[in-house]
N, C-alpha and C positions, 0 to 999 in steps of 0.2 A: 770366681774371680777372673776378670778379663785381662790378659797380658797386653802390653802396649806394642805398637809396631816396631819400636826400637829393639824389642827382644830378638827379632829376627834379622836386624840390620847387620850385614857382614862387618861394616866399619865399626859399629858400636860393640859388636861381639869381640872383634879383634882388640879393640881398646880395653874392654873389660878384662880380657885374658891377660893383657900386659900389666894392668893395674894389680890384679890378684897375684900374678907372678912376682911383681916387684915387692908386694907386701910379704909374700911367703918366703922370699929370699932375702928380705931385709935391705932392699936397695934404697939408698937415700935419695938418689936421683931417679925419678920415675920416668921411664920411657913411654909415657902415655899421657893423655889429657884427663883432667878431673871429670868424673862422671856426674858430679853434683856440685852446684854452686849456690850458696845462700846469698841472696841480694836483699839487704834490709830496706824494705820500702819506706819505713819510718822507724824511729826509735822513740816517738811520742806515744803516750798511752793515757787512757782516760780512767784507769783504775790504779790502785795502790796495793797490790796483792802482797801478802805477808812473806811469801817464799821467793819473791822476785828480786833479782840483783839490782833492779832500778833504784832500790833504796840507797845504793852506794854509787850510782852512776853520776859521773861528773862531766862527761863529754856533752857538747851541745845537743839539744834535742831538736830534730828537724825531719821533715819529709825529704825523701830523695826526689830531686827534680826529674821530670820525665826525660829531658834531654840527656841528663847524666845516665839514667837507666838505659836508654837506647844506645848510648855510646859504649856502655859496658857490654850489653848483650850482642852488639855488633862484633865484639871481639871473640865471641864464642863460636865454636864449631858444632853445629847441631847434629852432626854425624857421630860425635864423640861425647860431648857434654849433653847428657840426656835429660836432666831435671834441674830446674831453677826453683828454689824455695824463696818466696817473697816475704821472708820473715826471719828475724833474729831476735831483736828486742823490740818492744812496742806493739801497737795494735794496727795492723795493716789497713783496716777499713777507715782509719783517720786520714789516710792519704787519698785525696780525691782523684789522683791519677792511677789508682790501683787497677781499675778496669782496663785502661789503656796499656798498662804494663802487661797484664795477662794477654791482651790481644796481640801485643808485640811479640811475646814469646810464642804464641800459637802460630802467628804468621811465619815464624822462623822454624817451626817444626820442633819446638822444645816443650816438653811437658812442664806444667806450672802447678805449683802447690803453695798453699799459704795456711795461716792459722788465724783464728779470731776468738775473742772472748764473747762474741755474739750479742753484746749490749747494743750495738748499732745495726744489727741484722734485721731491719724492718722489711716490709714487703718490697719496697723499691730496691733496697740493697740485695735482697734475695733474688729478685728477678734479674738484676744486672749481673750478679755472680754466676747464675745458671747460664745466662746468655753469653757470658764472656768466654766459655769453653774451658774454664778452670778444671783441672784434672782431679786434684785432691784438696780437701779442706779438713783441717783439724778444728773441732769445736770444743773449746775448753770449758768444762763445767765441774769444778772441784768440790762437789758435795751433792747430797741428795735431799737436803732440807734447807730452808731459808736461814735458820740460825747458824748452821755450820758453813754453808756456802758464803754467806755475807760476812762472816768473820774472816774468811780467807780472801775472798775477792772483794776487798773493801772498795765501796763505791758502786757496786752492782746490786741489782734486784733479782732475786732468785726466780720469782714468778714471771717477771718480764723476760728474763733470759731463756728459761725453759719454754715459754710460749713462742719466743722467736725461733728457737731451734726446731720445735715441733712444726711450726708453720713452714719453715724453710725445707725440712725434710718431706713434708707433705707436698709442697709445691714442686720439688725436684723429682719426687718419685724414684724410679730406678735410673733416671738419667744422671750424667755427671753433674757435679763432681762426686767422686768417691769420698765418703765422709767418715771421719774418725771422731767418736765422742770420747773425749779424754778426761779422765780424772787423775790428777797428780796426787798420789797417796802420801799422806804425812800424818803426824801425830793427831792433828786436829780433826781429820776426816776418815781415818782408817776404819772406824767402826761402821761407816756407811758404804764401804766398797761393794758389799754384796747387794745392797738395795740399789745402788747406782747401776750395777750390772743388770739387775732384773728390770729396772725402769726402761733402759734403753735397748735391751737385747731384741725387743719386738720390732725395732726399726731396721733390723738386718735385711728385711725383704726390700728395703729401699737403698741397699748398698751403703748402709750406715752402721758402723760397728763400734761397740764400746770397748775401751781399753783402760785398765788401771795401771798407771805408770809410776815407778818409784821416783820420789822427789830427788832433784839434784841440789846438793848444798853448794853454794857459791862462795862461802866465806871462810871456811876452816881449811886446815891442812890435813889431807887424808892419805897418809903413807900407805896404808893397807890397800885402799882402792887404787892408788897410783901405781902399785906394784903390778897391776893387771895390764896387759897389753891393750893398746888402743889403735884401731885401724883407720880412724878418721883422716889423719894427714896423708893417707895414700889414696883417698877417693875424692876429697873436696876441700874447699876453703870458703871464706866469708868475705863479702864486700859490705861494709857498713854504710849508713845513709849518707855520709859525706864523701864516699868513694874510697875510704881507707880499707885496705885488705888486711885481714887478720887470719891466723891459722884455724880458728875454731870459734864456734858460737859462745864458748865459755868466756872468751875475752870481751866481756860486755862493755868495758871501759876503753877499749882500743889501746891497751897498754903495750901490745907487741905488734905494732903496725909493720907489715913486711912489704908494703907497696901502696901506691895511690893510683887508682884507675880514673880515667883512661890514659893518663900520662904514662903510666907503667902498664904494659900489656899484661892482662891477667895470666896468660899462659907463661910469660917470662917470670912473673912472681911465683908461679906454681913450682918452678924448679930454681928459684932464687936462693941465695946463700942462707937466708934465715930459715926457709922451709926445709931445705936440705939438712941444715944443722939440727932442726927439731926431729926429723925422721931418724937421723943418725944417733941422736941422743937417746931416743926411745928404744932403738934396736940395741945399742951397745951398753947403755947405762940404766935404761928403764924410765918409765914415766915419772918416777919420783925424782929424777935428776933434772926434769924440766920444770921451771918455776910455775908456769901456767897449769901444767898437768897435776902438780902436787896439790893444787887447790880444787881439784875436781874429783868427785866421788861417783861420777857417771860410769856405767859399764856398757859394753856392747849388748845388743839384744840377745845374743846367745854366745856361748863359748865358741871361739873361732877354731875350726878344724876342717877336715876334708869335705864334709857335707856343705859347710858354709862357703868354702872356697868354690865349690862347684856351683852353688846357688848364685854367688856374686859374679861368677863368670858367665852363666847362662841367662840370667834374668836382668832386664834393664832396671835402672835405679827407681823408676816410677813403680814398677811392679813390686820391687823389694819394699818400697815405702808402704804400699798397700798390704803387704804381707805381715807387717810388724804387729798389728792387733792379734794375728793368729799365732805368730812365732813367740810372742811374749818377750819380757825383758828379764835380764839377770837382776836380782835384787842385791844391791851393794850391801856390804856389811853395815849393820845398824850401829852407829856410834852414839853412845849415851851422851857425849858432849855436843852432838848436833841438835840444835834447838828444835828442828822440825822433824827429826827422825824418831820413830818409835824405838824404845829401848828393848834390848833382849834379842 
């Protein structure tokens, strides 16, 4: 695995150390800048996946205009904010400006990452993504057979998508972007996890790594999962396609807007009263006391401790994102009431 230049940047290193110190000491006001920002390139999608919160999305569906995007990233300090993820909800390749967005980030020295369901990843799209300088790409493929995959990814064709992915990986070879082949594990596909891994593990020679990730349930109340600590509010935030800033990707409907960029500077929102109150609530009362967090059963990739603190301090966010397929994910408690979770 190749680390990024930001790993050795004194400014980034100092910023990361301050972020981790703020997390470890429970500071609600963070004396550092977010190392990761999610900028939702679009919340439109061409599929209707069974596990997706889009089923309940009521906010308007739109592409983020390129001028709004550039106004947002003009506010970022590339010496401290290390990674922009061009995805929250939606299919990024639907936005025709996605390639210009990546180019804008690269011109500013900020690592770029996005995700795709690969339905639109034809030869032209593949060539443009590779040429764009994109650093990391998640390729979502939630199954290892047409009946299972097409039950989950409604509107997609398994054979076409696997062919798109294989052609893309062959074309890029060992060149960027670093690719993650992701299967979200749920009741409907868990019996194919091993076959999925076996199918895609041979592509590791092309810097493409399979990962089986536990599903996040977006609709229930999860007191047990919410009792776990969450470090996300100490490292980043989310800008939705209309410029609304929310604390977490879990807020798919923009229910807890904490600012609107570019009118509000993103770094002012970062330590604004609502973000500070969220961190303070998590520290003093736990995630279960925060309305948004109570409805989230996601857990961090690993239990947070001294080793994780050292890693988060010494490695840039892009390198950490690349490490997730190797680090693995905590498996949240499997709730029998959760429609998509395996029982037991």
